[in-house]
C-alpha positions in Angstrom: -0.3 -0.1 -0.4 1.3 3.1 -1.1 0.0 7.1 0.0 1.5 10.5 1.1 1.6 11.8 4.2 -0.6 15.1 3.3 -3.5 12.7 2.3 -2.9 10.9 5.6 -3.5 14.4 7.1 -6.4 15.0 5.6 -8.1 12.6 7.9 -6.0 12.5 11.2 -4.3 15.5 13.0 -1.0 14.1 12.9 1.4 16.1 14.9 3.3 18.8 12.6 6.6 18.0 12.8 6.5 14.1 12.7 9.2 12.9 11.3 10.4 10.2 9.3 11.4 7.9 12.2 8.9 8.8 14.2 6.1 7.5 11.5 8.0 4.4 10.7 7.8 3.5 14.6 4.4 4.3 14.4 3.7 2.3 11.5 5.8 -0.6 12.7 4.2 -0.9 16.2 1.1 -0.8 14.8 1.6 -3.9 12.8 2.7 -2.8 9.5 5.9 -3.6 7.6 7.3 -0.1 6.4 8.7 -0.3 3.1 10.0 2.8 3.2 9.1 6.6 3.6 10.6 9.1 1.1 10.9 12.2 0.8 9.5 13.2 -2.7 12.0 16.6 -2.7 14.8 14.4 -2.9 13.8 12.1 -5.9 14.8 15.1 -8.2 18.2 16.9 -7.3 19.7 20.1 -8.4 18.1 23.1 -9.1 14.1 22.5 -9.7 12.8 26.0 -11.0 9.9 28.2 -11.7 11.0 29.6 -15.0 8.7 32.5 -17.4 8.9 31.9 -21.4 10.7 34.8 -22.6 11.0 33.8 -26.7 10.2 31.2 -28.7 11.7 30.5 -31.8 10.6 27.5 -34.0 13.2 25.3 -35.7 12.5 23.7 -38.9 14.3 21.0 -41.1 13.8 18.1 -38.6 11.8 15.2 -38.5 9.5 16.5 -35.6 8.7 20.5 -34.3 11.5 21.7 -32.3 11.5 25.0 -30.3 14.3 26.9 -29.2 13.4 28.8 -26.1 14.9 32.1 -23.5 13.9 31.4 -20.5 14.0 33.6 -17.1 15.0 31.6 -14.2 16.1 34.0 -11.9 19.3 34.6 -12.9 21.5 37.4 -14.3 20.7 36.3 -18.0 18.2 34.1 -19.3 18.6 30.0 -20.3 18.7 29.2 -23.3 16.9 25.7 -24.0 15.5 23.5 -26.9 12.3 22.0 -26.0 10.0 19.5 -28.2 6.5 20.2 -26.3 4.2 22.6 -28.2 1.7 23.1 -25.6 3.1 26.6 -24.1 3.5 30.1 -25.4 5.7 33.4 -24.4 5.2 34.9 -21.2 3.7 30.8 -19.6 5.4 30.2 -16.3 7.0 26.5 -16.5 9.1 24.5 -14.4 13.1 23.9 -15.1 15.5 21.5 -14.2 19.4 23.2 -14.5 22.6 21.4 -15.6 23.5 19.6 -13.0 20.2 18.2 -11.6 19.1 14.9 -11.9 15.6 13.4 -12.7 14.0 10.5 -11.3 15.5 7.2 -13.1 18.8 9.0 -12.8 18.3 11.1 -16.1 21.1 13.5 -15.6 20.9 17.1 -17.1 23.3 18.6 -18.6 24.0 21.7 -21.1 24.9 20.5 -24.5 24.5 21.2 -28.2 21.5 19.7 -29.5 19.4 20.7 -33.3 22.3 23.2 -33.8 21.9 25.3 -30.6 23.0 25.1 -27.0 20.4 23.8 -24.3 21.2 24.4 -21.0 18.4 23.0 -18.8 15.1 21.4 -19.6 11.0 22.2 -19.4 10.0 19.3 -17.3 6.4 17.5 -18.0 4.7 16.0 -15.3 6.0 12.4 -16.3 9.7 13.3 -16.1 9.0 14.4 -13.0 7.1 11.3 -11.7 3.9 13.4 -11.0 1.5 11.5 -13.5 1.7 9.5 -16.4 0.8 12.7 -18.6 3.6 12.7 -21.5 1.8 14.9 -23.8 3.4 18.2 -22.9 5.8 19.9 -20.4 3.8 21.6 -17.0 2.3 24.8 -17.6 1.7 26.7 -14.6 -2.1 28.8 -14.3 -1.6 32.0 -15.0 -2.8 33.1 -11.4 0.0 30.7 -9.8 2.1 33.9 -7.4 5.3 32.0 -8.4 8.3 33.9 -10.0 11.0 33.2 -11.9 14.2 31.1 -9.6 11.8 30.0 -7.1 12.1 26.5 -6.0 9.6 24.9 -8.2 9.2 21.5 -5.7 6.3 22.9 -3.7 4.7 24.7 -6.3 4.3 21.2 -8.7 3.9 18.9 -5.3 7.3 17.2 -5.2 6.8 18.4 -1.5 5.0 15.5 -0.5 6.2 12.5 1.7 5.6 9.0 0.1 5.0 5.6 2.5 5.0 2.4 1.4 3.8 -0.1 3.9 3.2 -4.0 3.6 -0.1 -5.1 5.1 -0.5 -8.4 6.8 -3.7 -10.7 5.5 -5.7 -10.1 8.3 -5.8 -6.5 7.9 -7.2 -5.8 4.9 -8.8 -2.0 6.4 -5.3 -1.2 6.3 -5.1 -1.3 2.4 -6.5 2.3 2.0 -5.9 5.8 3.4 -8.6 5.1 5.8 -7.6 2.5 7.5 -3.9 3.8 7.9 -5.5 7.3 9.0 -7.8 5.3 11.7 -4.9 3.7 12.9 -2.7 6.8 13.3 -4.9 8.3 15.0 -5.6 5.2 17.5 -1.3 5.5 18.1 -0.9 8.9 18.7 -4.3 9.3 20.4 -5.4 12.7 17.9 -8.9 13.0 16.5 -9.5 10.9 13.3 -12.3 12.0 10.5 -13.6 9.2 8.7 -13.9 9.6 4.8 -16.9 7.5 4.8 -19.1 8.9 7.0 -20.8 11.6 4.8 -24.5 11.6 3.4 -25.5 9.0 0.8 -28.5 8.3 -0.9 -30.0 5.4 0.2 -32.0 2.3 -2.0 -35.1 4.0 -3.9 -38.0 2.1 -5.5 -36.8 2.1 -8.8 -33.6 1.2 -9.9 -31.4 2.6 -12.8 -30.5 -0.6 -14.1 -32.2 -4.2 -13.9 -29.6 -6.6 -11.7 -30.2 -9.9 -9.8 -28.4 -12.0 -8.1 -28.0 -15.6 -7.9 -25.8 -16.5 -5.5 -25.9 -14.3 -2.5 -23.0 -16.0 -0.5 -20.6 -15.0 -2.9 -22.2 -11.7 -3.8 -24.1 -10.3 -0.6 -24.1 -7.1 -1.6 -24.3 -5.2 -4.9 -25.1 -1.1 -5.4 -24.9 0.8 -8.6 -25.7 4.2 -9.8 -26.4 5.6 -13.2 -24.9 8.9 -14.7 -25.6 10.0 -17.9 -23.7 12.8 -20.5 -20.8 12.6 -19.4 -17.7 14.5 -21.4 -15.5 11.2 -22.6 -13.0 13.5 -23.2 -12.6 15.4 -19.5 -9.1 14.4 -18.0 -8.7 13.5 -14.4 -7.8 16.3 -12.1 -4.0 17.1 -11.5 -4.2 16.0 -7.6 -5.7 12.7 -8.7 -3.3 11.9 -11.1 -0.4 13.0 -8.8 -1.9 10.7 -5.9 -2.4 7.8 -8.4 1.0 7.8 -9.9 2.4 8.1 -6.4 0.2 5.3 -5.3 1.8 2.9 -8.2 -1.2 3.1 -10.3 -1.3 4.5 -13.7 -3.9 7.1 -15.0 -6.3 6.0 -17.5 -9.6 7.8 -17.7 -11.4 9.9 -15.2 -14.1 7.4 -14.7 -11.3 4.9 -14.4 -8.9 6.9 -12.4 -11.8 7.7 -9.9 -12.6 4.1 -8.9 -8.8 3.5 -8.5 -8.6 7.1 -6.5 -11.4 5.9 -4.3 -10.3 2.3 -3.5 -7.0 3.6 -2.4 -8.8 6.5 0.0 -11.9 4.1 1.6 -10.6 0.6 0.5 -13.4 -0.1 -1.8 -12.7 -1.2 -5.0 -15.6 -0.3 -7.9 -15.8 -1.2 -11.5 -17.1 1.3 -14.5 -19.7 0.0 -17.3 -20.5 1.6 -20.4 -24.0 1.4 -20.5 -24.4 1.6 -23.8 -22.1 -1.4 -24.7 -24.5 -3.5 -21.9 -27.0 -6.1 -23.7 -30.2 -6.0 -21.3 -30.3 -6.3 -17.1 -27.0 -7.7 -15.4 -27.1 -11.3 -13.7 -24.7 -11.8 -10.7 -24.1 -15.9 -10.6 -21.6 -18.7 -10.4 -19.9 -19.2 -13.8 -20.9 -22.3 -15.8 -18.3 -24.8 -16.4 -16.4 -24.3 -20.0 -17.9 -20.7 -19.8 -15.4 -18.3 -21.2 -14.5 -14.7 -21.0 -11.8 -12.8 -22.4 -10.6 -9.9 -19.7 -8.8 -6.7 -19.8 -5.4 -7.9 -20.6 -6.3 -9.5 -23.9 -6.7 -13.1 -22.1 -9.4 -16.0 -22.9 -10.1 -17.4 -19.9 -11.6 -20.8 -19.3 -13.7 -20.1 -16.0 -14.2 -22.1 -13.3 -17.8 -23.3 -11.5 -16.6 -21.4 -8.3 -15.7 -18.1 -10.2 -18.2 -15.7 -9.9 -19.2 -13.9 -13.2 -21.5 -10.9 -13.6 -23.2 -11.5 -17.2 -25.5 -9.6 -19.7 -27.8 -11.7 -22.2 -24.4 -12.2 -24.1 -23.1 -14.0 -21.2 -20.1 -13.2 -18.8 -18.7 -9.7 -18.9 -16.9 -9.2 -16.3 -14.7 -11.9 -13.6 -15.8 -10.5 -10.7 -14.2 -8.6 -8.3 -10.9 -9.7 -9.8 -10.8 -7.9 -14.1 -13.3 -6.7 -16.0 -14.3 -7.9 -19.8 -13.1 -6.0 -22.7 -16.9 -6.0 -23.7 -18.2 -4.1 -21.6 -15.0 -1.8 -20.2 -15.1 2.1 -20.3 -13.7 2.8 -23.6 -12.9 6.4 -25.6 -16.0 8.1 -26.2 -18.1 6.8 -23.5 -20.8 9.0 -22.3 -23.0 7.1 -20.2 -21.5 5.1 -17.2 -23.0 2.6 -14.8 -20.9 2.6 -11.4 -20.7 -0.7 -9.4 -19.5 -0.9 -6.0 -20.4 -4.7 -4.4 -19.2 -6.5 -1.5 -17.8 -10.2 -2.4 -16.7 -13.2 -0.2 -12.9 -13.0 -0.2 -12.3 -16.6 -0.1 -14.0 -17.1 -3.5 -11.9 -13.8 -4.7 -8.6 -15.0 -3.0 -9.1 -18.7 -5.2 -10.3 -17.4 -8.4 -7.3 -15.0 -8.5 -5.1 -17.5 -8.0 -6.6 -19.8 -10.2 -6.5 -17.4 -13.2 -3.2 -15.9 -11.9 -4.8 -12.2 -11.8 -3.4 -10.4 -9.0 -5.2 -6.9 -9.2 -5.1 -3.8 -6.8 -8.9 -5.2 -5.8 -8.9 -8.9 -5.8 -5.9 -8.0 -3.4 -8.7 -5.8 -1.1 -11.2 -8.4 -1.3 -9.4 -11.2 -0.2 -8.3 -9.6 2.8 -11.9 -8.3 3.7 -13.5 -5.3 2.5 -15.8 -3.0 4.6 -19.4 -4.0 3.6 -20.9 -0.6 4.5 -19.1 1.2 2.0 -20.7 0.6 -1.2 -23.3 3.7 -0.9 -20.9 6.5 0.5 -17.7 5.1 -2.4 -20.9 5.6 -4.9 -22.1 9.1 -3.7 -18.5 10.3 -3.5 -18.0 8.6 -7.1 -20.9 10.9 -8.9 -19.8 14.0 -7.4 -16.1 14.1 -8.8 -17.1 12.7 -12.0 -20.1 15.4 -12.0 -17.4 18.2 -11.3 -15.1 17.6 -13.4 -16.8 15.8 -16.7 -20.6 16.9 -16.3 -23.5 14.3 -17.1 -26.6 13.6 -15.8 -27.1 11.9 -12.3 -29.8 9.4 -12.3 -31.4 9.5 -9.0 -32.4 6.4 -8.5 -30.0 4.3 -6.6 -29.6 0.0 -7.0 -28.7 -1.5 -3.3 -29.3 -5.5 -3.3 -28.2 -6.2 0.8 -27.7 -9.6 1.9 -24.4 -8.3 4.6 -24.7 -10.4 7.5 -24.4 -8.1 10.3 -21.1 -9.1 13.2 -21.9 -11.3 15.3 -21.2 -10.7 19.2 -18.2 -11.9 20.5 -17.9 -12.9 24.6 -14.5 -11.9 25.8 -13.9 -12.8 29.3 -12.3 -9.7 30.8 -9.2 -11.7 32.7 -8.3 -13.4 29.3 -6.1 -10.7 27.7 -4.0 -11.0 31.2 -3.7 -14.6 31.6 -2.3 -14.7 27.8 -0.4 -11.7 27.6 0.9 -11.7 31.1 0.2 -7.9 31.5 -2.5 -6.2 33.6 -5.4 -5.2 32.4 -8.8 -4.2 33.7 -12.0 -4.6 32.4 -12.0 -0.6 31.2 -8.5 -1.0 29.7 -9.8 -3.7 27.8 -13.3 -1.9 26.9 -11.3 1.5 26.0 -9.0 -0.3 24.1 -11.4 -2.2 21.9 -13.3 0.5 21.8 -10.8 2.9 19.8 -10.9 0.3 17.1 -14.9 0.8 16.2 -16.1 -2.1 18.8 -19.0 -1.7 20.3 -18.0 -2.9 24.0 -20.7 -3.4 26.8 -20.6 -5.7 30.4 -17.7 -6.2 33.0 -16.9 -9.8 34.0 -17.7 -11.1 30.2 -17.6 -8.5 28.0 -19.7 -8.6 24.5 -17.8 -7.1 21.7 -19.6 -6.4 18.3 -17.0 -5.8 16.3 -16.7 -3.1 13.7 -18.1 -3.7 9.8 -14.5 -3.2 8.9 -13.1 -5.6 10.9 -14.0 -8.9 9.4 -10.7 -10.4 11.7 -12.5 -10.1 14.9 -14.4 -13.5 15.0 -13.0 -14.9 18.4 -12.2 -13.8 22.1 -8.0 -15.0 20.8 -8.7 -12.2 18.1 -9.3 -9.7 20.6 -6.7 -10.6 22.9 -4.5 -10.1 20.0 -6.0 -6.1 19.6 -5.5 -5.7 23.0 -1.6 -6.5 23.0 -1.4 -4.8 19.8 -3.0 -1.6 20.7 -1.5 -1.4 24.5 1.9 -1.6 23.0 4.0 -5.0 21.8 6.8 -3.2 23.3 5.2 -3.2 26.6 5.2 -6.9 26.9 8.4 -7.8 29.0 10.8 -9.9 27.0 11.1 -12.6 29.4 12.7 -16.5 28.5 10.7 -19.2 29.2 13.0 -21.2 32.0 14.7 -24.2 29.9 14.6 -27.5 30.7 17.1 -30.3 30.9 17.6 -31.9 27.5 17.9 -35.2 26.9 19.6 -34.6 23.5 18.7 -36.1 19.8 16.2 -38.7 19.7 17.1 -42.1 18.3 15.3 -41.5 14.8 17.3 -37.8 14.7 20.8 -39.4 15.1 19.8 -42.2 12.6 18.5 -39.8 9.7 21.6 -37.3 10.7 24.4 -40.5 10.5 22.2 -41.3 7.3 22.9 -38.4 5.5 26.2 -37.9 7.0 27.0 -41.2 5.3 25.6 -40.1 2.1 26.6 -36.8 1.9 30.3 -38.5 2.6 30.1 -40.7 -0.3 29.6 -37.7 -3.3 25.6 -37.1 -2.8 24.4 -34.1 -2.1 21.3 -33.2 0.0 18.2 -30.8 -1.5 14.9 -29.7 0.3 11.8 -29.7 -2.0 8.4 -28.9 -2.0 5.9 -31.7 -0.7 3.5 -30.4 -3.2 2.8 -32.6 -6.7 0.4 -32.5 -9.7 -2.3 -34.3 -10.0 -0.7 -36.1 -12.8 2.1 -37.1 -10.9 1.0 -40.2 -10.2 0.6 -41.4 -14.3 4.1 -39.6 -14.6 5.9 -42.2 -12.3 3.3 -44.9 -13.9 1.8 -46.2 -10.6 -1.2 -48.8 -11.5 -4.7 -48.3 -10.8 -4.7 -50.1 -7.6 -1.2 -48.9 -6.4 -1.9 -46.8 -2.7 0.3 -44.3 -3.6 -2.0 -42.8 -6.6 -4.2 -41.7 -3.2 -3.2 -38.5 -1.9 -4.3 -35.5 0.4 -5.6 -32.2 -1.3 -4.9 -28.9 0.1 -7.6 -27.1 0.5 -5.9 -23.8 0.0 -2.6 -24.8 -1.7 0.1 -22.2 -2.8 -0.4 -23.6 -6.5 -3.2 -24.7 -8.2 -1.1 -26.7 -10.6 0.4 -28.3 -7.4 -2.8 -29.3 -4.9 -1.5 -32.4 -3.7 0.8 -33.8 -1.1 3.2 -36.3 -2.1 3.0 -39.9 -1.6 6.7 -40.6 -2.7 9.7 -38.6 -2.5 10.8 -39.2 -6.0 8.8 -36.9 -8.1 9.9 -33.6 -6.2 13.3 -34.8 -6.4 13.1 -35.9 -10.2 12.0 -32.2 -10.7 15.3 -30.9 -9.0 17.5 -33.5 -11.0 15.6 -31.8 -14.2 16.2 -28.6 -13.0 20.3 -29.2 -12.6 20.2 -30.7 -16.0 19.1 -27.9 -17.7 21.6 -25.4 -16.0 24.4 -27.6 -17.6 25.4 -29.8 -14.9 26.1 -33.6 -16.6 27.1 -35.7 -13.3 24.3 -35.1 -10.3 24.0 -37.5 -7.2 21.4 -36.0 -5.2 19.7 -36.9 -2.2 16.5 -35.9 -0.1 14.9 -37.4 3.8 11.2 -36.1 4.2 7.5 -37.1 5.2 5.5 -38.3 2.6 1.6 -38.6 3.0 -0.3 -41.9 3.0 -3.9 -40.8 3.4 -6.3 -42.7 5.3 -9.6 -43.3 2.7 -12.5 -42.1 4.9 -15.3 -40.0 3.9 -15.9 -38.5 6.8 -15.0 -34.8 7.4 -12.7 -33.9 10.3 -13.8 -32.2 13.3 -14.1 -28.7 13.8 -11.8 -28.1 17.1 -12.1 -24.8 18.9 -9.8 -22.5 20.3 -11.1 -21.8 23.2 -10.2 -24.9 25.0 -9.0 -28.4 24.4 -10.7 -31.3 22.3 -12.2 -33.9 24.0 -11.2 -37.3 23.2 -14.1 -38.3 21.1 -13.2 -35.2 19.1 -9.0 -35.7 19.5 -9.3 -39.8 17.9 -11.7 -38.1 15.0 -9.3 -35.6 14.1 -6.1 -38.1 14.4 -8.2 -40.9 11.9 -8.3 -38.1 9.3 -4.7 -37.1 9.3 -2.7 -39.4 7.1 0.2 -41.1 8.3 3.8 -39.7 7.5 6.5 -41.6 7.9 9.8 -40.4 7.2 11.4 -41.7 3.7 15.2 -41.3 1.8 15.2 -40.9 -1.8 18.2 -40.9 -3.8 18.9 -40.1 -7.8 21.8 -40.0 -9.6 23.0 -39.9 -13.7 25.9 -39.4 -15.6 29.3 -40.4 -14.3 29.8 -41.9 -10.8 33.4 -41.9 -11.8 34.7 -38.9 -13.9 36.9 -39.6 -17.1 40.3 -37.9 -17.7 43.8 -38.6 -18.7 43.7 -41.4 -15.7 41.6 -43.8 -18.2 37.8 -44.2 -18.8 35.2 -42.9 -16.4 32.7 -45.0 -15.2 28.8 -44.6 -15.8 26.3 -44.4 -12.8 23.9 -47.4 -12.8 21.5 -49.3 -11.1 24.2 -50.9 -9.1 24.9 -47.6 -7.6 21.5 -46.6 -6.4 21.1 -49.9 -4.9 24.6 -49.2 -2.9 23.6 -45.7 -2.0 20.7 -47.8 -0.4 22.9 -50.3 1.4 25.0 -47.4 2.6 21.7 -45.5 4.0 20.7 -49.0 6.1 24.4 -49.4 6.9 24.9 -45.8 8.4 21.6 -46.3 10.4 23.6 -49.0 12.1 22.3 -52.0 10.9 24.2 -54.9 10.6 25.2 -56.0 6.9 24.3 -59.5 8.3 20.9 -57.9 8.3 20.6 -56.5 4.7 19.6 -58.4 1.7 18.7 -57.6 -1.4 16.7 -59.3 -4.3 15.0 -58.6 -7.9 11.6 -56.6 -7.5 9.1 -54.9 -9.8 7.4 -51.7 -8.6 6.8 -48.3 -10.3 8.2 -46.2 -11.1 11.5 -48.6 -11.6 12.0 -50.2 -14.6 10.4 -54.0 -14.4 14.0 -56.2 -15.0 15.9 -53.3 -13.2 14.9 -53.1 -9.9 15.9 -54.6 -6.5 13.9 -54.9 -3.2 16.2 -53.7 -0.1 15.2 -56.1 2.8 16.1 -56.1 6.1 15.7 -59.1 8.6 13.0 -60.4 5.3 11.2 -57.2 5.3 10.9 -55.0 2.4 11.7 -51.4 3.3 12.7 -49.8 -0.2 13.5 -50.4 -3.5 16.4 -49.2 -5.6 17.5 -49.9 -9.4 16.8 -47.9 -13.0 13.9 -45.5 -13.7 11.3 -47.1 -15.9 11.9 -45.4 -20.1 8.4 -44.3 -19.9 9.2 -42.0 -16.4 13.0 -41.2 -18.0 10.9 -39.7 -21.1 8.1 -38.1 -19.0 11.0 -36.4 -17.2 13.0 -35.4 -19.8 16.0 -37.4 -18.1 19.0 -39.5 -19.7 18.7 -42.9 -20.2 19.4 -44.8 -17.4 18.8 -42.8 -14.5 18.6 -44.6 -11.1 16.7 -43.9 -7.8 16.3 -45.5 -4.6 13.6 -44.8 -1.9 13.5 -46.5 1.5 10.9 -45.9 4.4 13.2 -45.0 7.2 10.4 -45.4 9.7 10.4 -49.1 8.8 14.4 -49.5 9.9 14.4 -51.3 13.1 16.1 -50.0 15.9 20.0 -50.4 15.9 21.4 -53.2 17.8 23.9 -53.0 20.5 27.2 -54.0 18.8 29.8 -56.3 20.4 33.6 -55.4 19.6 35.2 -57.4 16.9 37.4 -59.9 18.4 40.5 -59.4 16.5 42.8 -62.4 15.9 46.6 -62.6 15.2 46.9 -65.3 12.9 47.2 -65.5 9.4 44.2 -65.3 7.1 43.7 -68.2 4.1 42.4 -67.1 0.9 40.4 -69.3 -1.6 38.7 -67.9 -4.8 35.4 -70.3 -5.9 33.9 -69.7 -9.6 30.3 -71.3 -9.4 28.2 -71.6 -12.7 24.8 -71.1 -12.0 21.6 -70.2 -13.7 21.4 -66.1 -14.6 18.5 -65.7 -12.6 19.8 -66.8 -9.2 20.3 -63.5 -7.1 24.2 -63.1 -6.4 23.0 -61.9 -2.9 21.0 -64.9 -1.9 24.8 -67.0 -3.7 27.0 -65.0 -1.5 24.4 -66.1 1.9 24.8 -69.9 0.9 28.5 -69.7 0.8 28.3 -67.8 4.5 26.0 -70.6 5.7 27.8 -73.3 4.2 31.5 -72.4 4.9 30.9 -72.0 9.0 32.1 -70.0 11.8 35.7 -70.0 9.6 34.6 -67.3 7.1 35.8 -64.1 8.0 34.4 -62.7 4.4 33.1 -63.5 1.0 32.8 -60.6 -1.8 31.7 -61.2 -5.0 34.7 -59.9 -7.5 33.8 -60.8 -10.9 30.8 -61.7 -13.1 31.0 -63.4 -16.4 29.0 -64.8 -19.2 29.4 -66.4 -22.7 28.5 -68.9 -25.3 30.6 -71.5 -24.0 28.6 -71.6 -20.5 25.1 -71.3 -22.1 22.8 -68.6 -22.6 21.1 -69.3 -19.3 24.1 -69.5 -17.4 26.4 -67.3 -15.3 29.8 -67.7 -13.5 30.3 -65.6 -10.2 33.3 -65.5 -8.7 34.1 -65.2 -4.9 37.0 -63.9 -2.7 36.4 -66.6 0.6 38.5 -65.5 3.7 39.3 -67.9 6.0 40.5 -67.2 9.5 40.6 -69.0 13.1 40.6 -66.9 16.5 43.1 -69.7 18.5 45.4 -71.2 15.7 47.0 -70.8 11.9 44.7 -73.0 9.2 45.8 -75.5 8.0 45.0 -76.6 4.1 42.9 -79.4 4.7 40.5 -77.5 7.2 40.5 -74.2 4.7 39.5 -76.5 1.8 36.9 -78.7 3.6 35.3 -75.2 4.7 35.3 -74.6 0.8 33.9 -77.8 -0.4 30.8 -77.1 2.8 30.5 -73.7 1.1 30.1 -75.0 -2.5 28.4 -78.1 -1.6 25.4 -75.9 0.3 24.9 -74.1 -3.2 24.8 -76.9 -5.4 22.3 -78.3 -2.9 19.8 -75.0 -3.4 21.0 -73.5 -6.4 22.4 -76.3 -8.5 25.9 -74.9 -8.8 28.9 -75.9 -10.1 32.8 -75.2 -10.0 33.9 -73.7 -13.0 36.5 -75.5 -14.4 34.8 -79.4 -12.6 
C-alpha cells in the first residue's frame, strides 16, 4: 500500500513536526511492515526552479517540431533551452531543471548542443518529474500562480510530499486504504480522526437505474449501482488525483477509471465502471458455468471455473467479478453513459479465483483480505460527485442496493483473558477502552460483549480480541522474559539415525536437497503408478500455494526428479542427489474432520476423530543419480552411474542407520517407477523397506532425463532400532584366501548365492566378496559364472590347508544343493 503524508493528514491530525523515524516507529508498532518512507523532494536533485518563457523560435528542417526558447530562471541572463513540446507560449510559467540536476530514474541534466543550438537545462513534463503519466506536454503553471522565476518549483508542483509504502498483513485488509491507515495512526497518537466514509449518501430507491439480479448471495452479499449519463468523454482527471494515483503506483487511464482507483485507495472499496451503451439487457451476478469463457481486459481468453463469480448480460459473462473486467463492457474512448458498481464479494472466492487465473489485481488483493461491506453507497456517491464535477453529466437519482450482508456477531470475551494470555495486567475498563478505539461496541464488565465494526471481519473469536489488546496496548510493553530452560535428553534415536544417514551419503558424493512436498494430480501417471497402487491416493490441500500442485506427495521421487531435471537444465551433467522427508499417505475416509475449538482442549472423542483423518507421515529417504559416478580423464575412462550404484546407496544408508550387513539383503523386485527388469528390493530381516534400481524408460522420458537414470527410496520409519554392537575379536593369526567360481542359472541372485556360501562355510569364514561376473556362449545362454573371494581365519590358530579346503567344499555344497551350482572348470 502506497500513499502520501498529506493525504493521510486530511483525515488524521498528526503532529505538525512528525519525522520519518517517528512515523516509521508508529506504523511498525501498529503491525505494518514499512517498506519505505521517501521525501519526494529528494527524488529530483539539483536546481528545479520556476521559469518564465521569454521567447520562442520555431526550428525547421527536423523530423519533428523543435523549439528554441529563452527562459527567465531568476538569474542574470536567461537560459537557452531546446524543447519539443508545443503546449506553451511566450509568457507562460514553466518548470525548469538546470544543468547538474538529476530527474527520477537517474536521468542527469547537462548543458549540451542539440539541433544546432545550445541547451542549458530542460523544461519538464509531469511524467519526467514522476508526478503523473502525462507525456503530452510540459507543465504550464496557471496564470494565477504567484510563483516567481527562480523560485524552488518543488512545492509548486507537489514534489514536497512524503511518500509512504507499507506491507499489509493478510488479516488486516482495512489497512489497504488511506482511511484504514489514518484510523490506525489516530489510535496510536491519540489524535482526532475524520472518517471519510461518514458522509451523506442516498439510500436504496424504489426504482432501479438498471435491472440487476443476484443468483448467489453468498459469493456476492451486496451489490449497489448508480448511473450517470452524458459525461464528457474527453474530460481529464484533475491534477491532484493524477499525482496521488501515480504516487500510489497506479497509472492514470481516464477520469471514470481513475475515480474508481482513487476511491479504492482512499476508502478501500474497489469499484467498477461499465459502458452503459455496451450492455445488452439486465445484469446477472452468478457463479460461472463450467466451460464458460471470458476475455478479460488483459486480452487473455480465460476458461472459467464453477467457483468463479461473474457478472453477465444477455450475451454471457462480461466481467470476472472482483478480479478483472471483460473487454466487451468496459469504459472506452467516447463513452458518455456509465454504470458505476460497488459490491461486496466473498473473500475466499476472490482469493481462489485470483490464484486460479493468476490475476492478482489491486482489487483482488483487497477483496481477499476483507472489505467493509458498508462502504458501497458512500463510495458511489463520492464517485458520482467527482465525475459530475469534472465531466458533467446527468445523475440518475435512482439507487440500486441489493443488501444481504450479515451483521457482525457478538464475541464474548472474559475480561481476565487478555491478562492471562499477554502477561500484563489489564482491567476490564482498559480492555473496553482499547477495543472501543478501533470501532468495537463493548458492553459488560466481567464478561465483555464485543461487536466488531464492519471493517474488521478478522475479529471473530476471543483470541482475536486479545491480539488487538496486545497490539493497541503496545507490543513493546510486553516484557521479554525467556521461559525457563529445561534439561534436554539430546537427540532422539530417530534424529541420530537420520543425521548418520545424511552424513554417510554426503561422504559418498551425494548432495542433499530440500523440495516442496507439493505435487500435481498428474504425478501418479508420470511415475507410472498402477490403478491399484495406494500411492495414487493423495491428500488434497484446501488452499494450496499453487493450483497446479494441490496434492501432498506420497513419494519423494517426483519432486526429487524435478530437482534433478532443473540441475541438468542448468548445465550439470553428473548429478547425485538425496533427500529425507515425510510422505503423506491418507486414510481413505468419507468423514469430514471435526471442527476443533481454540478456547478449550478437544475432547478425547474429538481428538480421536481428528487423528483418524490425519494421513500417515513416515520419513523416507530417496536418492537419484545420473551421469558419471567416476569421472573420465587422462587417467582413463570413467564409469557411468547405474542401477548398482542406487542399490549401493540404499545399502550405505541402511548401514549408516546401524543395521549390520548380515541383516541386509537384496533381491529382484518390481515396483513403479523402476524398470521391471532392473529393480531391486531392499530387505532388513526379510522385510522389504525400500526399492532401488534403474528408472522405467517411460518415467525417464516424462521427466526428460538421460537414459539409465537410477534412483532409490526407502522407508526410514520401517528400519528397526540399531542393535548394540559387540566389539569384534581380532585374530592375530594369518588368513587363508580361496577363490571359487560357480556356474549357475542367470536368474539366481548373486546376494542369495553369497548368503548360501556364508551359511555353508561355517564359523571359520571371515568374509565373502563377489569380484567377477562372467557370461559367454561356452557357459550357455542361460548360465553365468559368479566368482567370490573367501577369507578364512581362526581366532586361536593358523588354519591348515585341509581345514580351509573342507570349509570351502562345505560352502560350495550348499550352493550346489540349493541352486544347482557347479565349480567352474570342474
